[in-house]
N, C-alpha and C positions, 0 to 999 in steps of 0.2 A: 552416194546419198541419195535420198528422199525429204522431198517439202511434207507439209501435215495433209493434200489431196492424196501421197500417192505417185506424183511423179516425181522427175527427175529435179531438186535445190537449183535455183540456179545458182551462176557463177557471182561468186560478188567478189567488185571492182574495189582497187584501191579506193578510199574515200580523198578525193580531191578540195585542195583548199577552195575557199569560198570568192568568189570577186563583189566587190560591195561600190558601186558608187559615189563618192562622198564629195560633198558637195560645202567649202570652205571659203571662208573668208579670204580674199587674197592675201591680207597682211598677218592671218591667225595662218597662214601656212608658209607663208617667207616664215615666220617666225619659228616652228614647228622644223622645217627645214634645214634652220641651221643650226635648232637643237641635236636634228637627226646628226647633221654634218660633225658635229663636235665630239658624238659622240661613236661616230663613225659606222651611222646605220642607215639607208636608206627611208627616204620618207614614210613610206610602207610600212618597213619594220619598226622605225619609231615607234608609229601608230596601234600596231598590234602589240609593241612591247606595255607601252599607257594603257589601252583596251584592258592584255591581264593583267595590268597589275592592278586598274580601279577596279578590277573581277575579281578577285585574291583579297583584295582588304573589304571587299562589302559579302565577301564568303561564298561568291554565288562562279567561282571561275567550279569549270563541272574537270572533276574527279578523275574522268576521260580526257582529258584535254593534253593532247603532245605538246612538247616543245616545240620553241618555236625551230626553227631548222639552222644549222646552221649554215656560212655561207662563205668565201674564200677559200684560201687555199686548207688544205688536212697540217693539221700538226707535225712537225717533223716526228721523222719516227727515231726511238731508244739507241736502235742499232746502227751501226755504224756503214757506211757501204763499200760495198765486196767487188 
């Protein structure tokens, strides 16, 4: 494959998740951490969940946004073990 200049096209790297520094009031963080714990999420996952929900409600969630990665143990298989 070539790019528009006729040279070889650069290889695409998988898109990595962005890291963001977020400063929060300590009491807000504690409330967020408790809420996340109640829903079995990390504080980081809770922030992403809330941001995605707010974006969707405002009609601003990009169509190409990938779903939140699933964490933890994979679901049990329907096939019996041999």
